[in-house]
Z-matrix of the N, CA and C atoms (Angstrom, degrees):
N
C 1 1.551
C 2 1.338 1 107.98
N 3 1.366 2 124.74 1 132.84
C 4 1.480 3 130.50 2 178.88
C 5 1.487 4 112.00 3 -120.74
N 6 1.364 5 113.61 4 140.79
C 7 1.430 6 120.46 5 170.78
C 8 1.568 7 109.33 6 -99.22
N 9 1.220 8 118.81 7 121.36
C 10 1.455 9 117.14 8 173.68
C 11 1.468 10 111.39 9 -109.18
N 12 1.442 11 119.79 10 129.67
C 13 1.383 12 123.40 11 -169.03
C 14 1.508 13 109.38 12 -128.58
N 15 1.346 14 117.08 13 129.96
C 16 1.328 15 121.45 14 -179.13
C 17 1.566 16 106.37 15 -114.60
N 18 1.345 17 123.20 16 117.16
C 19 1.410 18 122.21 17 -176.93
C 20 1.618 19 108.32 18 -107.37
N 21 1.289 20 107.38 19 136.01
C 22 1.561 21 118.43 20 -173.04
C 23 1.608 22 107.65 21 -120.51
N 24 1.232 23 115.60 22 119.18
C 25 1.510 24 119.57 23 174.59
C 26 1.490 25 103.43 24 -106.61
N 27 1.347 26 113.51 25 124.94
C 28 1.520 27 120.69 26 -173.70
C 29 1.463 28 108.85 27 -119.24
N 30 1.413 29 117.28 28 125.05
C 31 1.551 30 114.17 29 176.96
C 32 1.533 31 105.76 30 -72.84
N 33 1.403 32 115.15 31 147.04
C 34 1.372 33 124.78 32 -170.23
C 35 1.523 34 116.37 33 -53.11
N 36 1.421 35 112.62 34 -37.88
C 37 1.425 36 117.93 35 -179.70
C 38 1.599 37 112.39 36 -65.43
N 39 1.343 38 118.07 37 -24.63
C 40 1.442 39 119.19 38 -172.43
C 41 1.568 40 106.65 39 -110.37
N 42 1.363 41 116.96 40 7.68
C 43 1.510 42 119.04 41 -177.12
C 44 1.498 43 114.52 42 -59.74
N 45 1.266 44 119.16 43 -52.70
C 46 1.486 45 125.96 44 -178.78
C 47 1.451 46 114.02 45 -54.58
N 48 1.509 47 118.86 46 -63.33
C 49 1.502 48 119.21 47 -178.12
C 50 1.579 49 112.60 48 -59.68
N 51 1.432 50 116.20 49 -39.76
C 52 1.400 51 115.26 50 -179.39
C 53 1.568 52 114.07 51 -60.85
N 54 1.459 53 111.48 52 -49.38
C 55 1.431 54 114.35 53 -177.53
C 56 1.512 55 114.22 54 -64.38
N 57 1.349 56 115.77 55 -27.74
C 58 1.504 57 116.92 56 -179.56
C 59 1.577 58 106.72 57 -71.55
N 60 1.344 59 117.17 58 -40.40
C 61 1.470 60 117.12 59 177.78
C 62 1.685 61 109.36 60 -65.95
N 63 1.371 62 108.54 61 -46.78
C 64 1.507 63 110.91 62 -177.01
C 65 1.559 64 110.72 63 -55.40
N 66 1.286 65 117.12 64 -48.94
C 67 1.519 66 119.26 65 -172.99
C 68 1.469 67 112.12 66 -78.24
N 69 1.342 68 122.85 67 -31.97
C 70 1.491 69 125.39 68 -177.48
C 71 1.470 70 111.55 69 -86.78
N 72 1.376 71 121.49 70 -26.96
C 73 1.424 72 120.18 71 -168.57
C 74 1.636 73 108.72 72 -118.76
N 75 1.282 74 114.53 73 -50.98
C 76 1.512 75 116.93 74 -172.90
C 77 1.587 76 112.36 75 -81.27
N 78 1.253 77 114.92 76 -53.83
C 79 1.414 78 118.91 77 -172.17
C 80 1.647 79 110.77 78 -66.74
N 81 1.289 80 112.74 79 -29.70
C 82 1.549 81 113.18 80 177.56
C 83 1.381 82 113.98 81 -62.66
N 84 1.310 83 121.27 82 -19.49
C 85 1.506 84 124.05 83 -174.10
C 86 1.537 85 111.87 84 -102.43
N 87 1.321 86 115.67 85 1.16
C 88 1.432 87 117.77 86 -177.19
C 89 1.580 88 110.17 87 -82.18
N 90 1.352 89 111.30 88 160.01
C 91 1.544 90 117.94 89 -175.39
C 92 1.630 91 106.65 90 -58.75
N 93 1.315 92 109.38 91 153.10
C 94 1.493 93 116.81 92 177.24
C 95 1.586 94 108.06 93 -55.35
N 96 1.231 95 115.49 94 146.00
C 97 1.552 96 120.64 95 173.36
C 98 1.566 97 108.14 96 94.19
N 99 1.340 98 122.87 97 -4.65
C 100 1.376 99 123.45 98 175.39
C 101 1.544 100 112.19 99 -64.28
N 102 1.321 101 115.39 100 136.61
C 103 1.372 102 122.45 101 -177.57
C 104 1.565 103 116.87 102 -113.98
N 105 1.288 104 123.30 103 131.72
C 106 1.475 105 117.91 104 175.77
C 107 1.625 106 102.73 105 -112.68
N 108 1.288 107 111.33 106 132.65
C 109 1.436 108 121.77 107 -179.39
C 110 1.436 109 115.19 108 -127.04
N 111 1.352 110 121.33 109 144.71
C 112 1.437 111 123.10 110 177.22
C 113 1.558 112 105.24 111 -104.49
N 114 1.335 113 113.99 112 128.73
C 115 1.531 114 122.21 113 -174.76
C 116 1.601 115 100.63 114 -80.31
N 117 1.185 116 112.81 115 124.44
C 118 1.552 117 123.48 116 170.08
C 119 1.571 118 111.49 117 -86.64
N 120 1.260 119 114.78 118 148.69
C 121 1.479 120 117.91 119 177.63
C 122 1.610 121 107.90 120 49.48
N 123 1.316 122 115.27 121 51.18
C 124 1.491 123 116.81 122 175.84
C 125 1.504 124 107.96 123 -69.54
N 126 1.259 125 115.22 124 152.20
C 127 1.556 126 117.61 125 173.84
C 128 1.452 127 109.80 126 -87.51
N 129 1.383 128 121.04 127 -4.23
C 130 1.393 129 125.43 128 -174.94
C 131 1.611 130 109.05 129 -96.12
N 132 1.301 131 110.50 130 155.75
C 133 1.512 132 117.41 131 171.14
C 134 1.547 133 106.19 132 -76.87
N 135 1.351 134 115.42 133 145.95
C 136 1.433 135 119.38 134 -179.96
C 137 1.495 136 107.72 135 93.62
N 138 1.354 137 111.24 136 -159.37
C 139 1.439 138 121.49 137 -176.59
C 140 1.615 139 109.60 138 -110.19
N 141 1.239 140 119.27 139 137.89
C 142 1.433 141 124.94 140 -178.11
C 143 1.590 142 109.85 141 -118.73
N 144 1.295 143 114.90 142 130.36
C 145 1.493 144 124.79 143 -176.75
C 146 1.454 145 106.84 144 -128.36
N 147 1.347 146 118.19 145 151.76
C 148 1.466 147 120.93 146 169.11
C 149 1.454 148 107.76 147 -127.64
N 150 1.324 149 120.21 148 149.09
C 151 1.422 150 129.74 149 176.39
C 152 1.560 151 99.41 150 -116.70
N 153 1.317 152 116.15 151 120.43
C 154 1.500 153 115.30 152 -179.50
C 155 1.552 154 110.87 153 -122.38
N 156 1.285 155 117.69 154 137.67
C 157 1.484 156 122.71 155 -179.58
C 158 1.582 157 109.70 156 -133.84
N 159 1.242 158 121.44 157 145.60
C 160 1.431 159 124.60 158 173.15
C 161 1.645 160 108.58 159 -105.57
N 162 1.323 161 107.79 160 139.19
C 163 1.464 162 119.83 161 174.14
C 164 1.439 163 115.38 162 -134.22
N 165 1.243 164 113.39 163 140.62
C 166 1.551 165 118.78 164 -177.92
C 167 1.531 166 111.07 165 -76.68
N 168 1.320 167 120.89 166 -31.55
C 169 1.526 168 127.08 167 -178.26
C 170 1.468 169 109.79 168 -125.05
N 171 1.326 170 111.12 169 136.87
C 172 1.530 171 118.17 170 173.85
C 173 1.583 172 111.47 171 -50.66
N 174 1.234 173 116.14 172 -40.68
C 175 1.529 174 125.18 173 -176.78
C 176 1.590 175 104.46 174 -57.78
N 177 1.339 176 120.85 175 -36.18
C 178 1.445 177 117.76 176 -178.72
C 179 1.578 178 114.19 177 -70.27
N 180 1.293 179 117.90 178 -17.56
C 181 1.442 180 123.29 179 174.55
C 182 1.516 181 107.39 180 -71.38
N 183 1.323 182 115.08 181 -46.30
C 184 1.464 183 119.58 182 177.57
C 185 1.474 184 114.51 183 -56.62
N 186 1.393 185 113.20 184 -40.27
C 187 1.464 186 120.98 185 175.45
C 188 1.446 187 113.84 186 -66.10
N 189 1.393 188 118.08 187 -38.78
C 190 1.414 189 121.54 188 176.56
C 191 1.562 190 112.43 189 -64.11
N 192 1.273 191 118.03 190 -42.13
C 193 1.408 192 127.26 191 178.72
C 194 1.512 193 113.12 192 -54.35
N 195 1.393 194 108.17 193 -48.23
C 196 1.531 195 112.35 194 -176.47
C 197 1.661 196 107.28 195 -74.21
N 198 1.248 197 116.42 196 -32.53
C 199 1.440 198 116.20 197 -178.66
C 200 1.561 199 119.87 198 -81.30
N 201 1.388 200 112.62 199 -35.88
C 202 1.428 201 117.72 200 -173.66
C 203 1.501 202 112.19 201 -119.14
N 204 1.390 203 118.87 202 -48.55
C 205 1.453 204 117.96 203 -171.22
C 206 1.557 205 111.73 204 -61.76
N 207 1.375 206 115.93 205 -32.39
C 208 1.458 207 116.28 206 -174.63
C 209 1.506 208 114.26 207 -64.50
N 210 1.495 209 113.72 208 -30.32
C 211 1.360 210 115.77 209 -177.77
C 212 1.516 211 109.75 210 -77.46
N 213 1.286 212 120.47 211 -27.10
C 214 1.439 213 129.32 212 177.73
C 215 1.521 214 104.48 213 -64.93
N 216 1.416 215 117.29 214 -58.84
C 217 1.449 216 118.87 215 178.13
C 218 1.578 217 114.24 216 -56.93
N 219 1.224 218 122.29 217 -36.14
C 220 1.369 219 124.78 218 176.58
C 221 1.565 220 107.99 219 -64.05
N 222 1.242 221 121.43 220 -49.48
C 223 1.467 222 124.56 221 -174.49
C 224 1.562 223 104.02 222 -64.60
N 225 1.267 224 124.52 223 -39.52
C 226 1.426 225 121.04 224 177.02
C 227 1.562 226 109.78 225 -69.44
N 228 1.115 227 122.74 226 -42.30
C 229 1.523 228 123.34 227 176.85
C 230 1.474 229 112.67 228 -58.44
N 231 1.459 230 117.18 229 -38.23
C 232 1.468 231 122.41 230 -172.58
C 233 1.583 232 107.01 231 -82.26
N 234 1.336 233 119.33 232 -37.05
C 235 1.449 234 120.29 233 -171.11
C 236 1.469 235 116.92 234 -121.46
N 237 1.373 236 121.39 235 -14.18
C 238 1.498 237 118.09 236 179.39
C 239 1.450 238 109.48 237 -138.68
N 240 1.350 239 123.93 238 35.02
C 241 1.381 240 124.98 239 176.46
C 242 1.507 241 115.25 240 -54.79
N 243 1.355 242 113.28 241 123.95
C 244 1.463 243 120.78 242 179.81
C 245 1.606 244 109.00 243 77.13
N 246 1.220 245 112.59 244 3.99
C 247 1.563 246 110.61 245 178.21
C 248 1.634 247 110.92 246 -120.46
N 249 1.369 248 118.41 247 -7.15
C 250 1.401 249 124.72 248 178.21
C 251 1.521 250 109.38 249 -140.41
N 252 1.288 251 119.44 250 121.84
C 253 1.482 252 115.88 251 -170.41
C 254 1.568 253 101.01 252 -121.21
N 255 1.415 254 115.41 253 145.33
C 256 1.339 255 123.14 254 -170.87
C 257 1.554 256 109.65 255 -130.27
N 258 1.190 257 116.98 256 136.86
C 259 1.528 258 119.37 257 173.18
C 260 1.633 259 106.75 258 -143.05
N 261 1.157 260 117.05 259 145.67
C 262 1.528 261 121.58 260 -176.79
C 263 1.517 262 108.23 261 -124.65
N 264 1.328 263 113.91 262 157.96
C 265 1.405 264 119.92 263 179.34
C 266 1.551 265 108.75 264 -154.03
N 267 1.386 266 117.00 265 151.66
C 268 1.444 267 122.00 266 -178.06
C 269 1.520 268 105.41 267 -122.53
N 270 1.239 269 118.15 268 131.85
C 271 1.348 270 126.63 269 174.11
C 272 1.557 271 115.81 270 -125.45
N 273 1.227 272 116.18 271 148.48
C 274 1.525 273 122.40 272 -169.77
C 275 1.535 274 101.87 273 -111.17
N 276 1.317 275 118.84 274 134.37
C 277 1.400 276 121.02 275 173.63
C 278 1.516 277 110.88 276 -76.78
N 279 1.289 278 117.82 277 136.77
C 280 1.470 279 121.44 278 179.84
C 281 1.452 280 105.38 279 -98.81
N 282 1.347 281 109.48 280 138.85
C 283 1.527 282 115.57 281 171.87
C 284 1.446 283 112.02 282 -100.37
N 285 1.366 284 115.95 283 151.54
C 286 1.547 285 118.36 284 -179.57
C 287 1.500 286 105.33 285 -84.39
């Protein structure tokens, strides 16, 4: 089982318009079980959020990236270039 995390760092001036789009347009179309979290005590300036999804197989993450992540990256490039920063990470659950 894998946890896929997308972290978004948003400059304060762009916080409201970006979050409106993210919640009303992008997150609404994500697979069931997707979680949006706000990072507390972030070391970054601005606001930091994470979108987290669980996947059974690593290949499912690549499919998600093609279907969903690319549209998020494109929207950031077109409307929030230099104001919203994105990085993603994949983690594997360890079993005892």
